[in-house]
mmCIF file of the C-alpha atoms, coordinates in Angstrom:
data_MODEL
# 
_entry.id   MODEL 
# 
loop_
_atom_site.group_PDB 
_atom_site.id 
_atom_site.type_symbol 
_atom_site.label_atom_id 
_atom_site.label_alt_id 
_atom_site.label_comp_id 
_atom_site.label_asym_id 
_atom_site.label_entity_id 
_atom_site.label_seq_id 
_atom_site.pdbx_PDB_ins_code 
_atom_site.Cartn_x 
_atom_site.Cartn_y 
_atom_site.Cartn_z 
_atom_site.occupancy 
_atom_site.B_iso_or_equiv 
_atom_site.pdbx_formal_charge 
_atom_site.auth_seq_id 
_atom_site.auth_comp_id 
_atom_site.auth_asym_id 
_atom_site.auth_atom_id 
_atom_site.pdbx_PDB_model_num 
ATOM 1  C CA . MET A 1 1  ? -12.301 -18.475 11.362 1.00 0.00 ? 1  MET A CA 1 
ATOM 2  C CA . LEU A 1 2  ? -14.923 -15.384 11.192 1.00 0.00 ? 2  LEU A CA 1 
ATOM 3  C CA . GLY A 1 3  ? -14.324 -11.699 12.259 1.00 0.00 ? 3  GLY A CA 1 
ATOM 4  C CA . THR A 1 4  ? -15.212 -8.208  11.653 1.00 0.00 ? 4  THR A CA 1 
ATOM 5  C CA . VAL A 1 5  ? -12.982 -5.455  9.998  1.00 0.00 ? 5  VAL A CA 1 
ATOM 6  C CA . LYS A 1 6  ? -12.052 -3.056  13.284 1.00 0.00 ? 6  LYS A CA 1 
ATOM 7  C CA . PHE A 1 7  ? -9.652  -0.827  11.469 1.00 0.00 ? 7  PHE A CA 1 
ATOM 8  C CA . TRP A 1 8  ? -8.286  -0.385  7.849  1.00 0.00 ? 8  TRP A CA 1 
ATOM 9  C CA . ASN A 1 9  ? -5.610  2.227   6.867  1.00 0.00 ? 9  ASN A CA 1 
ATOM 10 C CA . GLY A 1 10 ? -6.036  2.005   3.101  1.00 0.00 ? 10 GLY A CA 1 
ATOM 11 C CA . GLU A 1 11 ? -2.778  4.401   2.771  1.00 0.00 ? 11 GLU A CA 1 
ATOM 12 C CA . ARG A 1 12 ? -0.828  1.657   4.272  1.00 0.00 ? 12 ARG A CA 1 
ATOM 13 C CA . GLY A 1 13 ? -2.097  -1.193  3.478  1.00 0.00 ? 13 GLY A CA 1 
ATOM 14 C CA . PHE A 1 14 ? -2.929  -2.958  7.109  1.00 0.00 ? 14 PHE A CA 1 
ATOM 15 C CA . GLY A 1 15 ? -5.690  -2.926  9.647  1.00 0.00 ? 15 GLY A CA 1 
ATOM 16 C CA . PHE A 1 16 ? -7.054  -5.094  12.457 1.00 0.00 ? 16 PHE A CA 1 
ATOM 17 C CA . ILE A 1 17 ? -9.878  -7.824  12.730 1.00 0.00 ? 17 ILE A CA 1 
ATOM 18 C CA . ALA A 1 18 ? -11.850 -8.684  15.632 1.00 0.00 ? 18 ALA A CA 1 
ATOM 19 C CA . PRO A 1 19 ? -12.328 -12.448 15.222 1.00 0.00 ? 19 PRO A CA 1 
ATOM 20 C CA . ASP A 1 20 ? -15.653 -13.844 16.830 1.00 0.00 ? 20 ASP A CA 1 
ATOM 21 C CA . GLY A 1 21 ? -15.915 -15.163 20.265 1.00 0.00 ? 21 GLY A CA 1 
ATOM 22 C CA . SER A 1 22 ? -11.947 -13.759 21.037 1.00 0.00 ? 22 SER A CA 1 
ATOM 23 C CA . PRO A 1 23 ? -10.639 -10.507 22.650 1.00 0.00 ? 23 PRO A CA 1 
ATOM 24 C CA . THR A 1 24 ? -7.391  -10.298 20.790 1.00 0.00 ? 24 THR A CA 1 
ATOM 25 C CA . ASP A 1 25 ? -7.317  -8.848  17.950 1.00 0.00 ? 25 ASP A CA 1 
ATOM 26 C CA . VAL A 1 26 ? -5.441  -10.395 14.630 1.00 0.00 ? 26 VAL A CA 1 
ATOM 27 C CA . PHE A 1 27 ? -3.374  -8.279  12.155 1.00 0.00 ? 27 PHE A CA 1 
ATOM 28 C CA . LEU A 1 28 ? -4.580  -8.164  8.848  1.00 0.00 ? 28 LEU A CA 1 
ATOM 29 C CA . HIS A 1 29 ? -2.061  -7.403  5.830  1.00 0.00 ? 29 HIS A CA 1 
ATOM 30 C CA . VAL A 1 30 ? -3.391  -6.252  2.045  1.00 0.00 ? 30 VAL A CA 1 
ATOM 31 C CA . ARG A 1 31 ? -1.218  -8.952  0.834  1.00 0.00 ? 31 ARG A CA 1 
ATOM 32 C CA . SER A 1 32 ? -3.503  -11.527 2.775  1.00 0.00 ? 32 SER A CA 1 
ATOM 33 C CA . LEU A 1 33 ? -6.643  -9.964  0.611  1.00 0.00 ? 33 LEU A CA 1 
ATOM 34 C CA . PRO A 1 34 ? -7.902  -12.000 -2.547 1.00 0.00 ? 34 PRO A CA 1 
ATOM 35 C CA . PRO A 1 35 ? -5.967  -11.270 -5.916 1.00 0.00 ? 35 PRO A CA 1 
ATOM 36 C CA . GLY A 1 36 ? -7.876  -8.452  -7.248 1.00 0.00 ? 36 GLY A CA 1 
ATOM 37 C CA . VAL A 1 37 ? -8.760  -6.905  -4.103 1.00 0.00 ? 37 VAL A CA 1 
ATOM 38 C CA . GLU A 1 38 ? -6.861  -3.896  -2.441 1.00 0.00 ? 38 GLU A CA 1 
ATOM 39 C CA . SER A 1 39 ? -8.984  -2.800  0.607  1.00 0.00 ? 39 SER A CA 1 
ATOM 40 C CA . VAL A 1 40 ? -11.593 -3.916  3.060  1.00 0.00 ? 40 VAL A CA 1 
ATOM 41 C CA . GLY A 1 41 ? -13.556 -1.714  5.210  1.00 0.00 ? 41 GLY A CA 1 
ATOM 42 C CA . GLN A 1 42 ? -14.003 -1.326  8.867  1.00 0.00 ? 42 GLN A CA 1 
ATOM 43 C CA . GLY A 1 43 ? -17.307 -3.514  9.782  1.00 0.00 ? 43 GLY A CA 1 
ATOM 44 C CA . ASP A 1 44 ? -17.081 -5.828  6.606  1.00 0.00 ? 44 ASP A CA 1 
ATOM 45 C CA . ARG A 1 45 ? -17.443 -9.344  7.942  1.00 0.00 ? 45 ARG A CA 1 
ATOM 46 C CA . VAL A 1 46 ? -14.507 -11.844 6.805  1.00 0.00 ? 46 VAL A CA 1 
ATOM 47 C CA . SER A 1 47 ? -13.621 -15.295 6.917  1.00 0.00 ? 47 SER A CA 1 
ATOM 48 C CA . PHE A 1 48 ? -9.887  -15.912 7.219  1.00 0.00 ? 48 PHE A CA 1 
ATOM 49 C CA . GLU A 1 49 ? -6.898  -18.487 9.220  1.00 0.00 ? 49 GLU A CA 1 
ATOM 50 C CA . VAL A 1 50 ? -4.530  -17.454 11.532 1.00 0.00 ? 50 VAL A CA 1 
ATOM 51 C CA . GLU A 1 51 ? -1.267  -17.728 11.797 1.00 0.00 ? 51 GLU A CA 1 
ATOM 52 C CA . GLU A 1 52 ? 1.904   -16.791 13.821 1.00 0.00 ? 52 GLU A CA 1 
ATOM 53 C CA . ASP A 1 53 ? 4.037   -13.892 12.170 1.00 0.00 ? 53 ASP A CA 1 
ATOM 54 C CA . PRO A 1 54 ? 7.456   -15.351 11.594 1.00 0.00 ? 54 PRO A CA 1 
ATOM 55 C CA . SER A 1 55 ? 9.469   -11.945 11.428 1.00 0.00 ? 55 SER A CA 1 
ATOM 56 C CA . PRO A 1 56 ? 11.619  -11.488 14.617 1.00 0.00 ? 56 PRO A CA 1 
ATOM 57 C CA . ARG A 1 57 ? 10.323  -8.189  14.828 1.00 0.00 ? 57 ARG A CA 1 
ATOM 58 C CA . ARG A 1 58 ? 6.897   -9.236  15.144 1.00 0.00 ? 58 ARG A CA 1 
ATOM 59 C CA . GLN A 1 59 ? 7.019   -12.528 17.085 1.00 0.00 ? 59 GLN A CA 1 
ATOM 60 C CA . GLY A 1 60 ? 4.832   -13.814 18.836 1.00 0.00 ? 60 GLY A CA 1 
ATOM 61 C CA . ARG A 1 61 ? 2.248   -11.432 16.666 1.00 0.00 ? 61 ARG A CA 1 
ATOM 62 C CA . ARG A 1 62 ? -0.901  -13.366 15.243 1.00 0.00 ? 62 ARG A CA 1 
ATOM 63 C CA . ARG A 1 63 ? -1.980  -12.276 11.605 1.00 0.00 ? 63 ARG A CA 1 
ATOM 64 C CA . ALA A 1 64 ? -4.447  -13.036 9.296  1.00 0.00 ? 64 ALA A CA 1 
ATOM 65 C CA . THR A 1 65 ? -3.961  -15.360 6.007  1.00 0.00 ? 65 THR A CA 1 
ATOM 66 C CA . ASN A 1 66 ? -6.499  -16.401 2.716  1.00 0.00 ? 66 ASN A CA 1 
ATOM 67 C CA . VAL A 1 67 ? -8.777  -13.420 3.630  1.00 0.00 ? 67 VAL A CA 1 
ATOM 68 C CA . SER A 1 68 ? -12.272 -13.277 2.193  1.00 0.00 ? 68 SER A CA 1 
ATOM 69 C CA . VAL A 1 69 ? -14.839 -10.770 2.662  1.00 0.00 ? 69 VAL A CA 1 
ATOM 70 C CA . ILE A 1 70 ? -18.182 -12.553 3.141  1.00 0.00 ? 70 ILE A CA 1 
ATOM 71 C CA . ALA A 1 71 ? -20.102 -9.214  3.934  1.00 0.00 ? 71 ALA A CA 1 
ATOM 72 C CA . GLU A 1 72 ? -19.676 -5.667  3.168  1.00 0.00 ? 72 GLU A CA 1 
ATOM 73 C CA . ALA A 1 73 ? -21.007 -3.074  6.191  1.00 0.00 ? 73 ALA A CA 1 
ATOM 74 C CA . PRO A 1 74 ? -23.258 -0.750  4.905  1.00 0.00 ? 74 PRO A CA 1 
ATOM 75 C CA . PRO A 1 75 ? -21.661 2.406   3.676  1.00 0.00 ? 75 PRO A CA 1 
ATOM 76 C CA . ARG A 1 76 ? -21.187 5.433   6.040  1.00 0.00 ? 76 ARG A CA 1 
ATOM 77 C CA . ALA A 1 77 ? -22.503 8.682   5.594  1.00 0.00 ? 77 ALA A CA 1 
ATOM 78 C CA . ALA A 1 78 ? -18.958 10.105  5.693  1.00 0.00 ? 78 ALA A CA 1 
ATOM 79 C CA . GLY A 1 79 ? -15.457 8.644   4.464  1.00 0.00 ? 79 GLY A CA 1 
ATOM 80 C CA . GLY A 1 80 ? -16.407 5.544   3.011  1.00 0.00 ? 80 GLY A CA 1 
ATOM 81 C CA . ARG A 1 81 ? -14.058 2.271   2.897  1.00 0.00 ? 81 ARG A CA 1 
ATOM 82 C CA . GLY A 1 82 ? -10.958 2.386   3.986  1.00 0.00 ? 82 GLY A CA 1 
# 
């Protein structure tokens, strides 16, 4: 799937992806990023797969796996990346 990073909290290591053609955001955890990538930024374009979170507390929530950044968003004037 393809989508855009909608939100990223770098301090906590999680965020959400807005998938192309889907109204439901997908949870993204830093552990789903490729080795050596510690953060993404709001507006980055990503490719990813989706699985259902197996955790009992988060049952039914969709989460991203095998995430790859395919295009970084242009730098913002203030705040920068995630």
